[in-house]
C-alpha positions as CSV (number, residue, x, y, z in Angstrom):
1,M,0.0,0.0,-0.1
2,T,1.3,3.4,-0.8
3,L,-0.3,6.7,0.6
4,F,-0.6,9.9,-1.3
5,S,-1.9,13.3,-0.1
6,L,-4.3,15.0,-2.5
7,S,-4.7,18.7,-3.4
8,L,-7.6,18.1,-5.9
9,D,-11.3,18.8,-4.9
10,Y,-13.5,15.9,-5.0
11,S,-15.5,16.9,-8.1
12,D,-12.1,17.1,-10.2
13,L,-10.9,13.9,-8.5
14,R,-14.0,12.0,-9.4
15,L,-13.4,12.8,-13.1
16,R,-9.9,11.7,-12.9
17,M,-10.8,8.5,-11.4
18,L,-13.3,7.7,-13.9
19,G,-10.9,8.8,-16.6
20,L,-8.5,6.2,-15.3
21,A,-11.4,3.6,-15.3
22,Q,-11.6,4.0,-19.0
23,N,-8.2,2.3,-19.3
24,F,-9.5,-0.9,-17.7
25,E,-12.1,-3.5,-19.0
26,T,-13.2,-4.1,-15.4
27,C,-14.0,-1.2,-12.9
28,F,-15.8,-1.1,-9.5
29,F,-16.1,2.7,-8.4
30,Y,-18.0,3.4,-5.3
31,D,-18.8,7.2,-4.7
32,S,-20.2,8.6,-1.5
33,N,-20.5,12.0,-2.9
34,A,-18.7,13.1,0.3
35,E,-18.4,16.6,-0.7
36,V,-22.2,17.2,-0.4
37,Q,-23.3,14.7,2.2
38,H,-22.8,16.9,5.3
39,F,-26.3,16.6,6.1
40,L,-26.2,12.7,6.3
41,P,-25.2,10.4,9.2
42,I,-21.7,9.9,7.8
43,Q,-20.2,8.2,10.9
44,Y,-20.6,5.0,9.1
45,H,-18.7,5.9,5.8
46,S,-15.3,4.2,5.6
47,Y,-14.4,5.9,2.3
48,D,-15.1,8.9,0.4
49,F,-14.2,6.8,-2.8
50,I,-13.2,3.4,-3.4
51,M,-12.2,1.9,-6.8
52,A,-11.0,-1.5,-8.0
53,L,-9.4,-1.9,-11.4
54,G,-8.6,-4.8,-13.4
55,C,-9.3,-8.6,-12.6
56,K,-6.7,-10.8,-11.1
57,T,-9.2,-13.4,-10.3
58,H,-12.9,-14.2,-10.8
59,V,-14.2,-15.8,-7.8
60,K,-15.6,-19.2,-8.8
61,C,-19.2,-19.4,-7.4
62,N,-21.6,-22.1,-8.0
63,K,-25.3,-21.4,-8.3
64,G,-26.8,-22.5,-4.9
65,S,-23.7,-21.7,-2.9
66,V,-22.7,-18.2,-3.9
67,F,-22.5,-16.9,-0.3
68,E,-20.6,-19.8,1.0
69,D,-18.2,-19.8,-1.9
70,V,-17.3,-16.2,-1.4
71,T,-16.8,-16.8,2.2
72,T,-14.3,-19.8,1.4
73,Y,-12.4,-17.8,-1.0
74,Q,-12.2,-14.8,1.5
75,N,-11.2,-17.0,4.4
76,K,-8.3,-18.5,2.3
77,H,-7.0,-15.5,0.7
78,R,-7.9,-12.6,2.9
79,T,-7.8,-10.1,0.1
80,W,-9.9,-7.4,-1.4
81,L,-13.1,-8.7,-3.3
82,F,-15.7,-6.5,-5.2
83,G,-18.9,-7.9,-6.6
84,F,-22.6,-7.7,-6.9
85,L,-25.6,-9.9,-5.9
86,A,-29.0,-9.9,-7.9
87,Y,-32.3,-9.8,-6.2
88,D,-33.1,-13.3,-7.6
89,L,-30.6,-14.8,-5.4
90,K,-33.6,-14.9,-3.0
91,N,-33.9,-18.3,-4.6
92,E,-30.9,-19.4,-2.7
93,T,-32.1,-17.9,0.7
94,E,-35.6,-19.2,0.5
95,V,-37.7,-21.7,-1.5
96,L,-38.7,-19.3,-4.2
97,T,-38.3,-19.1,-8.1
98,S,-38.0,-16.5,-10.7
99,E,-40.2,-17.1,-13.8
100,N,-40.6,-13.4,-15.3
101,T,-39.1,-12.4,-18.5
102,D,-35.4,-11.5,-18.2
103,F,-34.8,-8.5,-20.4
104,L,-31.2,-8.1,-19.7
105,E,-29.9,-11.5,-19.2
106,L,-27.1,-10.7,-16.9
107,P,-25.5,-13.0,-14.3
108,D,-27.2,-13.1,-10.9
109,F,-23.7,-12.8,-9.1
110,C,-20.0,-11.8,-9.8
111,F,-17.1,-11.3,-7.4
112,I,-13.5,-10.5,-8.5
113,E,-10.3,-10.0,-7.0
114,P,-9.0,-6.8,-8.5
115,E,-5.3,-5.9,-9.6
116,V,-5.5,-2.5,-8.2
117,V,-7.4,-0.9,-5.2
118,I,-7.7,2.8,-4.8
119,T,-9.3,4.3,-1.5
120,V,-9.9,8.1,-0.6
121,K,-10.8,9.3,2.9
122,L,-10.3,12.9,4.0
123,H,-8.1,13.8,0.9
124,Q,-5.7,10.9,1.7
125,M,-5.4,8.4,-1.2
126,K,-4.2,4.7,-0.6
127,I,-3.3,2.7,-3.6
128,Y,-3.0,-1.2,-3.4
129,T,-1.4,-3.1,-5.9
130,L,-2.7,-6.7,-5.8
131,S,-0.8,-7.8,-9.1
132,D,3.0,-7.3,-10.0
133,T,1.7,-5.8,-13.3
134,Y,1.2,-2.5,-11.7
135,N,3.0,0.0,-9.6
136,A,1.3,2.3,-7.2
137,T,3.4,5.5,-8.0
138,K,2.7,5.0,-11.9
139,I,-1.0,4.4,-11.3
140,Y,-1.2,7.7,-9.3
141,E,0.6,9.6,-12.1
142,E,-1.6,8.0,-14.7
143,L,-4.7,9.0,-12.5
144,L,-3.5,12.8,-12.4
145,N,-3.2,12.7,-16.2
146,S,-6.6,10.9,-16.9
147,R,-9.3,13.4,-16.5
148,I,-12.4,12.4,-18.3
149,K,-14.0,15.1,-20.3
150,E,-17.3,16.2,-19.1
151,K,-19.8,16.1,-21.9
152,P,-23.6,15.7,-22.2
153,I,-24.9,12.3,-23.4
154,A,-26.9,12.7,-26.6
155,P,-30.2,11.0,-26.6
156,R,-28.7,8.1,-28.8
157,N,-31.2,5.4,-27.8
158,A,-34.4,3.7,-28.8
159,P,-37.6,5.2,-27.3
160,I,-38.1,4.3,-23.6
161,K,-40.7,1.8,-22.9
162,Q,-42.7,2.0,-19.7
163,L,-43.5,-1.8,-19.1
164,T,-46.4,-1.0,-16.6
165,S,-49.2,1.4,-17.7
166,K,-51.2,3.5,-15.3
167,L,-54.1,1.2,-15.8
168,Q,-52.1,-2.1,-15.1
169,Y,-50.7,-0.2,-12.0
170,E,-54.2,0.3,-10.7
171,Q,-55.1,-3.2,-11.3
172,V,-52.3,-4.7,-9.5
173,F,-52.5,-2.1,-6.8
174,N,-56.2,-3.3,-6.1
175,Q,-55.0,-6.9,-6.1
176,I,-52.4,-6.0,-3.5
177,Q,-55.1,-4.3,-1.3
178,K,-57.0,-7.6,-1.3
179,E,-54.0,-9.4,-0.1
180,I,-53.6,-6.9,2.8
181,R,-57.3,-7.1,3.7
182,Y,-57.0,-10.9,3.7
183,G,-54.1,-10.7,6.2
184,N,-51.6,-12.3,3.8
185,I,-49.2,-9.5,3.9
186,Y,-48.9,-6.1,5.6
187,E,-46.6,-4.2,3.2
188,I,-45.1,-5.0,-0.2
189,N,-42.7,-3.1,-2.4
190,Y,-44.3,-3.3,-6.0
191,C,-42.0,-2.2,-8.8
192,M,-42.3,-1.4,-12.5
193,A,-39.5,-1.3,-15.1
194,F,-38.6,1.1,-18.1
195,Q,-36.5,-0.5,-20.9
196,T,-34.6,1.0,-23.8
197,E,-31.7,0.1,-26.1
198,L,-28.7,2.3,-26.2
199,L,-26.7,3.2,-29.2
200,H,-23.6,4.5,-27.5
201,N,-21.2,3.1,-25.0
202,S,-20.3,6.1,-23.1
203,W,-20.8,4.3,-19.9
204,E,-18.6,6.5,-17.6
205,H,-20.3,9.5,-19.0
206,L,-23.8,8.3,-18.3
207,Y,-22.6,7.9,-14.6
208,I,-21.3,11.5,-14.5
209,E,-24.7,12.8,-15.9
210,L,-26.7,10.7,-13.3
211,N,-24.5,11.7,-10.5
212,K,-24.9,15.4,-11.3
213,V,-28.5,15.2,-10.5
214,S,-28.4,12.9,-7.8
215,Q,-25.4,13.0,-5.7
216,A,-26.4,10.1,-3.6
217,P,-24.4,8.6,-0.8
218,F,-24.2,4.9,-2.1
219,S,-23.6,5.8,-5.7
220,G,-21.3,3.9,-8.0
221,F,-20.3,2.6,-11.6
222,V,-19.4,-0.9,-12.4
223,K,-18.2,-2.5,-15.6
224,V,-17.5,-6.2,-15.5
225,Q,-17.7,-8.7,-18.4
226,Q,-21.2,-7.8,-20.1
227,A,-22.7,-6.0,-17.0
228,V,-22.7,-2.3,-16.7
229,I,-24.3,-0.5,-13.4
230,V,-24.8,3.3,-13.4
231,C,-25.9,3.7,-9.8
232,A,-27.2,6.6,-7.8
233,S,-28.5,4.7,-4.6
234,P,-29.2,6.5,-1.5
235,E,-29.5,3.4,0.7
236,R,-27.1,1.2,2.5
237,F,-28.2,-2.5,2.6
238,L,-25.6,-3.7,5.2
239,K,-22.2,-2.9,6.5
240,K,-19.8,-5.0,8.8
241,E,-17.0,-3.2,10.7
242,G,-15.3,-5.4,13.2
243,K,-18.4,-7.1,15.0
244,K,-20.7,-4.1,14.3
245,L,-23.3,-4.6,11.7
246,V,-25.2,-1.6,10.2
247,S,-28.4,-1.4,8.0
248,Q,-30.1,1.7,7.0
249,P,-33.4,1.0,5.4
250,I,-35.3,3.7,3.6
251,K,-39.2,3.9,3.6
252,G,-40.9,7.2,3.0
253,T,-40.5,9.7,0.1
254,R,-41.5,13.2,-0.8
255,K,-40.4,15.1,-4.0
256,R,-38.2,18.2,-3.6
257,A,-39.8,21.7,-4.3
258,H,-38.3,24.5,-6.1
259,K,-39.4,27.0,-3.5
260,T,-37.7,26.8,0.0
261,E,-40.8,27.2,2.0
262,E,-42.7,24.5,0.1
263,D,-39.7,22.2,0.3
264,K,-39.5,22.6,4.0
265,R,-43.2,21.9,4.3
266,L,-43.0,18.6,2.3
267,K,-40.0,17.6,4.4
268,E,-42.0,18.2,7.6
269,E,-45.1,16.6,6.1
270,L,-43.0,13.3,5.5
271,R,-41.4,13.5,9.0
272,N,-44.9,13.5,10.7
273,N,-47.0,11.4,8.4
274,P,-48.4,8.4,10.2
275,K,-48.7,6.3,6.9
276,E,-45.0,6.8,6.1
277,Q,-43.9,6.2,9.7
278,S,-46.0,3.1,9.6
279,E,-44.2,1.8,6.5
280,N,-40.8,2.8,7.9
281,V,-41.4,1.0,11.3
282,M,-42.7,-2.2,9.5
283,I,-39.5,-2.5,7.5
284,T,-37.3,-1.4,10.5
285,D,-38.7,-4.3,12.6
286,L,-38.0,-6.7,9.6
287,V,-34.4,-5.6,9.6
288,R,-34.2,-5.9,13.2
289,N,-35.3,-9.4,12.9
290,D,-32.9,-10.1,10.0
291,L,-30.1,-8.9,12.1
292,S,-30.9,-10.8,15.1
293,K,-30.3,-14.1,13.4
294,H,-26.5,-13.6,13.8
295,A,-26.4,-11.0,16.6
296,E,-25.2,-11.2,20.3
297,R,-28.2,-11.3,22.5
298,N,-29.8,-7.9,23.4
299,T,-27.4,-6.0,20.9
300,V,-29.9,-5.2,18.1
301,Q,-30.9,-1.6,18.4
302,V,-32.4,1.3,16.6
303,E,-29.9,4.0,16.6
304,E,-32.3,6.3,14.8
305,L,-35.9,5.8,13.7
306,F,-37.6,8.1,11.2
307,G,-34.7,10.4,10.3
308,V,-35.7,12.5,7.3
309,Y,-32.8,13.5,4.9
310,S,-32.8,15.5,1.8
311,F,-31.4,14.4,-1.6
312,K,-31.4,16.4,-4.9
313,Q,-34.6,14.7,-6.2
314,V,-36.3,13.6,-3.0
315,H,-36.7,13.8,0.7
316,Q,-36.4,10.1,2.3
317,M,-37.1,8.7,5.7
318,I,-34.2,6.5,6.9
319,S,-33.8,4.6,10.0
320,T,-30.6,3.1,11.3
321,V,-30.4,-0.3,12.7
322,T,-27.2,-1.8,14.4
323,A,-26.2,-5.1,16.0
324,Q,-23.1,-6.9,17.3
325,L,-22.0,-9.9,15.4
326,A,-22.2,-13.0,17.6
327,S,-19.6,-15.1,15.6
328,T,-17.2,-13.6,13.1
329,E,-17.2,-16.9,11.5
330,N,-20.7,-16.0,10.1
331,Y,-19.7,-12.5,8.9
332,F,-21.1,-13.2,5.3
333,K,-23.8,-15.5,6.3
334,A,-25.3,-12.5,8.3
335,L,-25.6,-10.7,4.8
336,K,-27.2,-13.8,3.3
337,D,-29.8,-14.2,5.8
338,A,-30.8,-10.6,5.4
339,F,-30.9,-10.9,1.5
340,P,-32.8,-9.5,-0.2
341,M,-33.2,-6.4,2.0
342,G,-36.5,-5.8,3.7
343,S,-37.1,-2.3,2.2
344,M,-37.3,-3.8,-1.4
345,T,-39.6,-6.9,-0.3
346,G,-42.1,-6.4,2.4
347,A,-43.8,-8.0,5.3
348,P,-44.0,-11.0,5.9
349,K,-40.9,-11.2,3.8
350,V,-41.4,-14.6,2.0
351,K,-45.0,-14.0,1.2
352,A,-44.2,-10.5,-0.1
353,M,-41.5,-11.9,-2.5
354,Q,-44.0,-14.7,-3.5
355,L,-46.5,-12.0,-4.6
356,I,-43.8,-9.8,-6.2
357,E,-43.1,-12.7,-8.5
358,E,-46.7,-12.9,-9.3
359,F,-47.6,-9.1,-9.8
360,E,-44.3,-7.7,-11.4
361,Q,-43.9,-8.0,-15.2
362,M,-40.1,-8.4,-15.1
363,K,-37.4,-10.2,-13.7
364,R,-35.7,-7.7,-11.2
365,G,-32.3,-9.0,-11.7
366,L,-29.6,-6.8,-10.5
367,Y,-32.3,-4.0,-9.5
368,S,-32.9,-4.3,-5.7
369,G,-30.0,-6.6,-5.3
370,A,-26.7,-5.1,-3.9
371,M,-23.1,-4.3,-4.7
372,G,-20.2,-3.6,-2.6
373,Y,-16.9,-4.8,-1.4
374,I,-15.2,-7.1,1.2
375,N,-11.7,-5.9,2.6
376,P,-8.8,-8.2,3.7
377,E,-10.2,-8.0,7.4
378,C,-13.5,-9.4,6.2
379,N,-15.3,-6.2,6.6
380,Y,-17.7,-5.1,4.0
381,D,-20.2,-2.6,2.7
382,F,-23.1,-3.3,0.4
383,N,-25.7,-0.8,-1.0
384,V,-29.2,-1.3,-2.3
385,L,-29.2,-1.4,-6.1
386,I,-32.0,1.2,-6.6
387,R,-32.1,4.4,-8.8
388,S,-29.9,2.7,-11.1
389,V,-29.5,2.0,-14.9
390,I,-28.6,-1.6,-15.5
391,I,-27.0,-2.3,-18.9
392,N,-26.0,-5.4,-21.0
393,A,-23.0,-4.1,-22.9
394,Q,-23.2,-6.7,-25.5
395,S,-26.8,-6.4,-26.4
396,R,-26.8,-2.7,-25.5
397,K,-30.3,-3.2,-23.7
398,A,-30.7,-1.0,-20.7
399,Q,-33.3,-1.2,-17.9
400,F,-34.2,0.8,-14.8
401,C,-37.0,0.2,-12.3
402,V,-38.8,2.0,-9.4
403,G,-41.2,1.1,-6.8
404,S,-42.9,2.0,-3.6
405,A,-44.1,0.4,-0.6
406,I,-47.8,-0.4,-0.4
407,T,-49.8,-0.9,2.7
408,A,-53.5,-0.6,3.7
409,A,-53.1,3.3,4.1
410,A,-51.8,3.7,0.6
411,H,-53.5,5.4,-2.2
412,C,-52.9,4.4,-5.8
413,N,-52.4,7.7,-7.6
414,E,-49.9,8.7,-4.7
415,E,-47.9,5.5,-5.0
416,Y,-47.9,5.6,-8.7
417,D,-46.6,9.3,-8.7
418,E,-44.0,8.3,-6.2
419,C,-42.7,5.9,-8.6
420,L,-42.4,8.5,-11.5
421,T,-40.7,10.9,-9.0
422,K,-38.1,8.2,-8.3
423,A,-37.7,7.5,-12.1
424,R,-37.3,11.4,-13.0
425,A,-33.5,11.4,-12.8
426,M,-33.1,8.4,-15.1
427,L,-35.8,9.4,-17.5
428,D,-34.1,12.9,-17.9
429,L,-30.8,11.0,-18.5
430,F,-32.3,9.6,-21.7
431,S,-34.7,12.4,-22.8
């Protein structure tokens, strides 16, 4: 590891890191947008940026034992691993299936040991070279000379297809309300998809443009094999630091307003809304239950309930749940047994996932899965893959999905409008 002190501001450094990424076929770039996140609970952010370049090894994972195979590899090698987990790995954690149409046809998982890892925290950069091919000083010099050009993405893509019409949404909403009245579920996250085909491959530029209008704390850009992820996620799925587990589920949304007073009113309305609080507490309880499976007794706690935070597009209600891991032997099993995240499924969790498969029109794939890293000390941090454009680089097909939590107190038009609010930044990206 080699340490460098930075004099670059973060907006400039971001462009240089993405410029360097253009020189590699494989890249995992995680961006906390630290320069604008002063209003968020940042005590759990380990890095301002972290980037993996190149692929030393693809971790061999078998379908049905992905989490176990990653654990076995990491226990043996104690190295840096970067990867993603698709929502449909639910079929490994529960007796479930995925039968809906797979528009993108991407793998459900991928973990790599990279050749270079770059971390940045408080303007201190560390460069780790995991392969003899690369020298840290030369990588640093190359980074300083690799500033990507900022340019708008021209609308070079096929028309965007909204997979679920307003009428179809209403029909499903009414079916969900019946399931709630029957007592089968209390809450479900119902999602719809937008699909298109791209006529360009300016993947890094897509991330720059989406990040400008989102600036979310769990953003990122990934290209590995045929998968490309352009992510502006505001949500952490699960972090492990030593024995501490941290999950920060989001439930509750209001759009931002241009006028300051109206924006404040919307934020306070979200903070005090009984329906939104009810949705949030249901998922917070679900996360508490998930973490308790591997926690020391009486260590699961809600550090913050109903925290309201403002992003460029929306206000969000975020709760923070923590626990102490009972056995570090089960560090990745704790993630497996909380996957998929409660905020993107519902309560009860298994029944909600069964109904999601019945009601939704697409295979979710990477959407509402997770991406993140594991470091040599077996600590990790994974986000929730939402507010993201997922691309098959070979077919040039792209998909992004949005959803909202539906409870007994939900109103169809409000939930539908919330979905469109969440889609706005991605729709604008292609308009």
